[in-house]
C-alpha positions as CSV (number, residue, x, y, z in Angstrom):
1,X,28.4,-38.5,-77.1
2,X,25.9,-39.2,-74.6
3,X,22.4,-38.0,-74.7
4,X,22.4,-35.1,-72.4
5,X,25.4,-33.7,-74.4
6,X,23.4,-34.8,-77.8
7,X,20.2,-32.5,-75.8
8,X,22.3,-29.3,-75.2
9,X,23.2,-28.9,-79.0
10,X,20.1,-27.6,-79.7
11,X,19.0,-26.2,-76.4
12,X,17.4,-29.2,-74.8
13,X,14.7,-28.6,-77.4
14,X,14.8,-30.8,-80.2
15,X,12.1,-30.9,-82.7
16,X,12.4,-34.2,-83.1
17,X,9.7,-34.6,-80.0
18,X,7.2,-32.2,-81.8
19,X,7.4,-34.4,-85.1
20,X,6.7,-37.5,-83.3
21,X,3.8,-36.4,-81.7
22,X,1.8,-35.0,-84.7
23,X,3.4,-38.7,-86.7
24,X,2.4,-41.3,-83.7
25,X,-1.2,-39.2,-83.5
26,X,-1.8,-39.5,-86.9
27,X,-0.9,-42.9,-87.2
28,X,-2.7,-44.1,-84.6
29,X,-5.7,-42.6,-86.6
30,X,-4.7,-44.0,-90.2
31,X,-4.4,-47.9,-87.7
32,X,-7.5,-46.5,-86.4
33,X,-9.0,-46.6,-89.9
34,X,-8.9,-50.7,-90.6
35,X,-11.1,-51.1,-87.2
36,X,-13.5,-48.3,-88.5
37,X,-13.9,-49.4,-92.3
38,X,-13.9,-52.8,-92.3
39,X,-14.2,-54.1,-89.0
40,X,-12.3,-56.3,-86.2
41,X,-11.5,-59.5,-88.3
42,X,-9.1,-57.5,-91.0
43,X,-8.1,-55.9,-87.9
44,X,-6.8,-58.6,-86.2
45,X,-6.2,-60.1,-89.5
46,X,-3.3,-57.6,-89.5
47,X,-2.3,-57.3,-86.2
48,X,-0.8,-61.1,-86.7
49,X,0.5,-60.0,-89.7
50,X,4.3,-59.2,-91.1
51,X,3.7,-55.3,-90.1
52,X,2.4,-56.2,-86.7
53,X,6.0,-54.8,-85.0
54,X,5.0,-51.7,-87.0
55,X,1.7,-50.8,-85.8
56,X,2.8,-52.6,-82.1
57,X,5.2,-49.4,-81.9
58,X,2.8,-46.5,-81.9
59,X,0.8,-46.5,-78.2
60,X,4.5,-48.1,-76.3
61,X,6.3,-45.0,-78.2
62,X,3.7,-42.7,-77.3
63,X,3.7,-43.7,-73.0
64,X,7.9,-43.9,-73.8
65,X,8.0,-39.8,-75.0
66,X,5.5,-39.1,-72.7
67,X,7.9,-40.2,-69.5
68,X,10.8,-38.7,-70.9
69,X,9.3,-35.5,-71.2
70,X,7.1,-36.2,-68.2
71,X,10.1,-37.0,-65.8
72,X,11.9,-33.4,-67.1
73,X,8.9,-32.0,-65.5
74,X,9.3,-34.0,-62.0
75,X,13.1,-32.9,-61.7
76,X,12.1,-28.9,-62.2
77,X,8.6,-29.0,-59.8
78,X,8.0,-30.3,-56.4
79,X,5.8,-34.0,-56.6
80,X,2.8,-31.7,-55.1
81,X,3.2,-29.4,-58.2
82,X,4.4,-31.7,-60.5
83,X,0.6,-34.0,-59.8
84,X,-1.4,-30.8,-60.6
85,X,0.5,-30.2,-63.9
86,X,-0.7,-33.5,-65.1
87,X,-4.1,-32.9,-64.5
88,X,-4.6,-29.7,-65.6
89,X,-3.3,-31.0,-68.8
90,X,-5.2,-34.1,-69.0
91,X,-8.5,-33.7,-67.8
92,X,-9.9,-30.4,-68.8
93,X,-9.5,-31.5,-72.8
94,X,-11.0,-35.1,-71.7
95,X,-13.4,-33.8,-70.2
96,X,-14.7,-31.5,-72.5
97,X,-14.6,-34.5,-75.0
98,X,-16.1,-36.4,-73.1
99,X,-19.4,-34.0,-72.6
100,X,-19.1,-33.2,-76.2
101,X,-19.6,-36.6,-77.4
102,X,-22.6,-37.5,-75.0
103,X,-24.4,-33.6,-75.3
104,X,-23.7,-32.8,-78.9
105,X,-22.2,-36.0,-81.1
106,X,-25.0,-38.5,-78.9
107,X,-28.2,-36.4,-79.4
108,X,-27.0,-36.2,-83.5
109,X,-26.3,-39.4,-84.6
110,X,-28.6,-41.5,-81.9
111,X,-31.0,-44.2,-83.6
112,X,-33.2,-43.4,-80.4
113,X,-35.4,-41.1,-79.4
114,X,-34.1,-38.6,-77.6
115,X,-36.4,-38.7,-74.2
116,X,-34.5,-42.4,-74.1
117,X,-31.5,-41.7,-75.2
118,X,-30.8,-39.0,-72.3
119,X,-32.7,-41.2,-70.0
120,X,-30.3,-44.5,-70.7
121,X,-28.0,-45.7,-67.8
122,X,-25.0,-45.8,-70.8
123,X,-25.5,-41.7,-71.0
124,X,-25.3,-41.8,-67.4
125,X,-22.7,-44.1,-67.5
126,X,-20.5,-42.1,-70.3
127,X,-20.6,-39.1,-68.6
128,X,-17.6,-41.0,-66.2
129,X,-15.5,-40.4,-68.7
130,X,-15.1,-36.9,-67.3
131,X,-13.1,-38.0,-64.5
132,X,-11.4,-40.3,-66.1
133,X,-13.4,-43.9,-65.3
134,X,-13.9,-45.1,-69.0
135,X,-17.1,-45.7,-70.8
136,X,-17.2,-46.3,-74.3
137,X,-20.9,-46.6,-75.5
138,X,-23.9,-44.4,-75.8
139,X,-27.3,-45.2,-76.7
140,X,-28.3,-45.9,-79.5
141,X,-25.3,-44.8,-81.3
142,X,-23.3,-46.4,-83.7
143,X,-25.3,-49.6,-84.0
144,X,-24.4,-50.1,-87.6
145,X,-21.0,-49.1,-88.2
146,X,-18.4,-52.1,-88.8
147,X,-15.8,-50.8,-86.0
148,X,-18.8,-51.7,-83.4
149,X,-20.4,-49.1,-81.0
150,X,-17.6,-47.6,-79.1
151,X,-17.8,-43.9,-79.5
152,X,-14.1,-43.4,-78.3
153,X,-11.8,-47.0,-78.5
154,X,-8.7,-44.5,-77.8
155,X,-9.8,-43.8,-74.2
156,X,-8.8,-47.2,-73.5
157,X,-4.8,-45.5,-73.0
158,X,-6.2,-42.8,-70.0
159,X,-6.5,-45.3,-67.0
160,X,-2.9,-46.2,-67.8
161,X,-1.7,-42.8,-68.2
162,X,-3.0,-41.5,-64.8
163,X,-1.4,-45.1,-63.4
164,X,2.0,-43.7,-65.2
165,X,1.8,-40.7,-63.1
166,X,0.5,-42.2,-59.8
167,X,3.4,-45.2,-60.0
168,X,6.3,-41.9,-60.9
169,X,4.7,-40.3,-58.0
170,X,5.3,-43.0,-55.5
171,X,8.4,-43.8,-57.1
172,X,9.4,-40.0,-56.6
173,X,8.3,-40.2,-53.5
174,X,9.8,-43.0,-51.7
175,X,13.4,-41.4,-53.0
176,X,14.0,-43.7,-56.6
177,X,13.8,-41.1,-58.9
178,X,17.1,-39.3,-56.9
179,X,19.0,-42.6,-57.7
180,X,18.6,-43.7,-61.7
181,X,21.0,-46.8,-61.6
182,X,18.1,-48.4,-59.2
183,X,15.4,-46.9,-60.9
184,X,16.4,-48.7,-63.7
185,X,17.5,-51.7,-61.8
186,X,13.4,-51.8,-60.3
187,X,12.4,-51.7,-64.1
188,X,14.5,-54.6,-65.0
189,X,13.4,-56.5,-62.4
190,X,10.0,-56.2,-62.7
191,X,10.1,-57.0,-66.1
192,X,12.1,-60.4,-65.4
193,X,8.9,-60.8,-63.0
194,X,6.5,-60.6,-65.2
195,X,7.9,-62.6,-68.2
196,X,9.0,-65.5,-65.7
197,X,5.1,-65.3,-63.9
198,X,3.8,-65.5,-66.9
199,X,5.9,-68.4,-68.8
200,X,5.6,-70.3,-65.6
201,X,2.2,-70.0,-65.4
202,X,1.6,-70.1,-68.9
203,X,-0.8,-66.6,-68.5
204,X,-0.5,-64.1,-71.4
205,X,-2.2,-61.2,-71.9
206,X,-5.3,-62.2,-73.7
207,X,-4.8,-61.7,-77.9
208,X,-6.1,-58.0,-79.0
209,X,-4.9,-55.5,-81.8
210,X,-3.2,-53.5,-79.5
211,X,-0.7,-53.9,-76.4
212,X,-0.9,-54.9,-73.4
213,X,-1.9,-51.7,-71.1
214,X,1.0,-52.7,-68.4
215,X,3.7,-52.8,-70.8
216,X,2.5,-48.9,-71.7
217,X,3.1,-48.4,-68.5
218,X,6.4,-50.0,-68.3
219,X,7.5,-47.9,-71.4
220,X,6.7,-45.0,-69.9
221,X,8.8,-45.8,-66.8
222,X,11.8,-46.7,-69.2
223,X,11.1,-43.4,-71.0
224,X,11.4,-41.8,-67.2
225,X,14.6,-43.9,-66.5
226,X,16.2,-42.9,-69.6
227,X,15.9,-39.4,-68.9
228,X,16.8,-39.8,-65.4
229,X,20.3,-41.3,-67.1
230,X,20.8,-39.0,-69.8
231,X,24.0,-38.1,-69.1
232,X,25.2,-42.3,-68.9
233,X,22.7,-43.3,-72.2
234,X,24.9,-42.6,-75.3
235,X,23.0,-41.3,-78.3
236,X,24.0,-43.8,-81.1
237,X,23.2,-44.7,-84.5
238,X,24.1,-48.5,-83.3
239,X,22.2,-48.6,-80.1
240,X,19.1,-47.3,-82.5
241,X,19.5,-49.6,-85.1
242,X,19.5,-52.6,-82.2
243,X,16.6,-51.1,-80.5
244,X,14.5,-51.5,-83.4
245,X,16.0,-54.6,-84.9
246,X,14.8,-56.1,-81.0
247,X,11.3,-54.4,-81.6
248,X,10.7,-55.8,-84.4
249,X,12.0,-59.4,-83.4
250,X,10.4,-59.4,-79.6
251,X,6.8,-58.1,-81.5
252,X,6.8,-61.3,-83.5
253,X,6.7,-63.1,-80.2
254,X,3.1,-62.3,-78.4
255,X,5.2,-63.9,-75.2
256,X,7.7,-62.1,-75.3
257,X,6.0,-58.3,-75.7
258,X,7.2,-57.4,-71.8
259,X,10.9,-57.2,-73.1
260,X,10.0,-54.6,-75.5
261,X,9.5,-51.4,-73.3
262,X,13.0,-50.3,-73.1
263,X,13.9,-50.7,-76.7
264,X,10.9,-48.8,-77.5
265,X,11.8,-46.3,-75.1
266,X,15.3,-46.0,-76.6
267,X,14.1,-45.7,-79.9
268,X,11.4,-43.2,-79.7
269,X,13.5,-41.1,-77.4
270,X,16.8,-41.0,-80.0
271,X,14.1,-40.2,-82.8
272,X,13.1,-37.6,-80.4
273,X,16.2,-36.2,-79.7
274,X,16.9,-35.3,-83.1
275,X,16.6,-31.8,-84.7
276,X,15.0,-31.7,-88.3
277,X,13.8,-28.1,-89.4
278,X,11.5,-27.0,-88.1
279,X,7.8,-26.3,-90.2
280,X,4.1,-26.8,-90.3
281,X,4.5,-30.5,-88.2
282,X,5.9,-29.0,-85.4
283,X,3.6,-26.1,-85.8
284,X,0.9,-28.8,-84.9
285,X,2.5,-29.9,-82.1
286,X,0.6,-28.7,-79.6
287,X,-2.5,-30.2,-81.0
288,X,-1.3,-33.6,-80.6
289,X,-3.0,-34.3,-77.0
290,X,-6.6,-33.4,-79.2
291,X,-5.5,-35.5,-82.2
292,X,-5.1,-38.2,-79.9
293,X,-8.7,-37.6,-78.5
294,X,-11.2,-36.7,-81.7
295,X,-9.5,-38.9,-84.3
296,X,-11.7,-42.2,-83.3
297,X,-14.9,-40.4,-83.0
298,X,-14.4,-38.2,-85.9
299,X,-13.3,-41.6,-87.7
300,X,-16.9,-43.4,-86.2
301,X,-19.0,-40.4,-87.1
302,X,-17.6,-40.1,-91.0
303,X,-18.3,-43.9,-90.8
304,X,-21.7,-43.8,-89.7
305,X,-22.6,-40.4,-92.2
306,X,-20.9,-41.3,-95.3
307,X,-21.5,-45.2,-95.4
308,X,-20.1,-45.4,-99.0
309,X,-17.2,-43.8,-98.0
310,X,-15.9,-46.5,-95.3
311,X,-12.6,-46.8,-97.3
312,X,-9.2,-46.3,-95.2
313,X,-8.0,-44.1,-98.2
314,X,-11.5,-41.6,-97.6
315,X,-11.7,-41.7,-94.0
316,X,-7.9,-40.9,-92.8
317,X,-7.6,-37.8,-95.3
318,X,-10.9,-36.6,-93.8
319,X,-10.9,-37.9,-90.0
320,X,-7.4,-36.0,-90.1
321,X,-8.7,-32.7,-91.4
322,X,-11.5,-33.0,-89.2
323,X,-9.7,-33.5,-86.1
324,X,-7.3,-31.0,-86.5
325,X,-10.0,-28.7,-86.6
326,X,-11.3,-29.9,-83.2
327,X,-8.1,-30.0,-81.9
328,X,-7.1,-26.3,-82.8
329,X,-10.4,-25.5,-81.3
330,X,-9.5,-27.2,-78.2
331,X,-6.4,-25.9,-77.6
332,X,-6.7,-22.3,-78.4
333,X,-9.9,-22.5,-76.2
334,X,-9.3,-25.0,-73.7
335,X,-5.9,-26.5,-73.0
336,X,-3.8,-23.5,-73.8
337,X,-6.0,-20.5,-71.5
338,X,-6.2,-23.1,-68.5
339,X,-2.3,-23.9,-68.7
340,X,-1.9,-20.3,-68.8
341,X,-3.3,-19.8,-65.7
342,X,-1.8,-23.0,-64.2
343,X,0.6,-20.9,-61.5
344,X,-2.6,-20.2,-59.6
345,X,-3.8,-23.6,-59.3
346,X,0.0,-24.6,-58.9
347,X,0.2,-21.8,-55.7
348,X,-2.9,-22.8,-54.5
349,X,-2.2,-26.9,-54.1
350,X,1.4,-26.1,-52.8
351,X,0.1,-23.8,-50.4
352,X,-2.4,-26.2,-49.2
353,X,0.1,-29.3,-49.2
354,X,3.0,-26.7,-47.2
355,X,1.9,-28.5,-43.9
356,X,2.1,-32.2,-45.3
357,X,5.4,-31.7,-46.9
358,X,7.0,-29.9,-43.6
359,X,6.3,-32.9,-42.3
360,X,7.1,-35.3,-44.7
361,X,10.6,-33.5,-45.5
362,X,9.7,-33.3,-48.8
363,X,11.6,-30.0,-51.1
364,X,9.8,-27.0,-51.8
């Protein structure tokens, strides 16, 4: 049975993707408890330990999952609509999170007088997060936290996520997404080129407790490629086991990290295409982006306000509960209302782009 046939059995809406969205979001919060509670040294030690493959898998898996689902949006919509929908999905919640951090969280926990806080250049720079230009620090905030001063370390992925959408849009514009085998071949060629370049010039990504950003972009694109080839790719337990084995092996060697995106993408999409029973977890799926955005600031705030509770088994459940509340508010009062009105935005963009689409011969 191929992947497309397997997806059809669940009306193309398997619950596995919902489970993955929630589990990956919470797992990333769990990994961050190490940095938040104990500092960079222990984080680096664990990153170099035998559990490295499990930790390394999390963010590329998130990107691969996104690539598969976003590719479906690209197929269903024209290019301007696709990009508009991506902007609507990403920016409003990101903007609200950045504004709340700067105007509410910062003034509450800063060690500086408020007049100095608001006049500091770090405060103005932090507001650039609203447009995806990432800054991590607010003046006088989290000065004594074990994990450092970063207000929201997780925002490091946002520029790469935007890069994913732009790259996929360019590949669609030149027609590669309509030729899935060529699309996949290009990704394999780019992967091998990067690997050969690194080996020849000995220019490997600097050691840090997170995957290389461009590797996550490749994971996204391989996820998209699997969507485009879903009628050719098997849904196989053996292939899934082989992909997991490849990930475990590859993640042991930093020099080989760029070989991981395809097996990560296959393993992720295999799990996502499963259809376990609906339950509490699936009802929380819409909150996954909010969990991703609010998890780290909540963790840092708890570490600041409750220094006696800087233990992972305390920080994790408290952070997840608080982040879930903020995520629910974000979904019901920001994300969902805007998504419900997306047709107006897409219609406006379609009308504005109509003359250009006609000249370029783009489909409507």
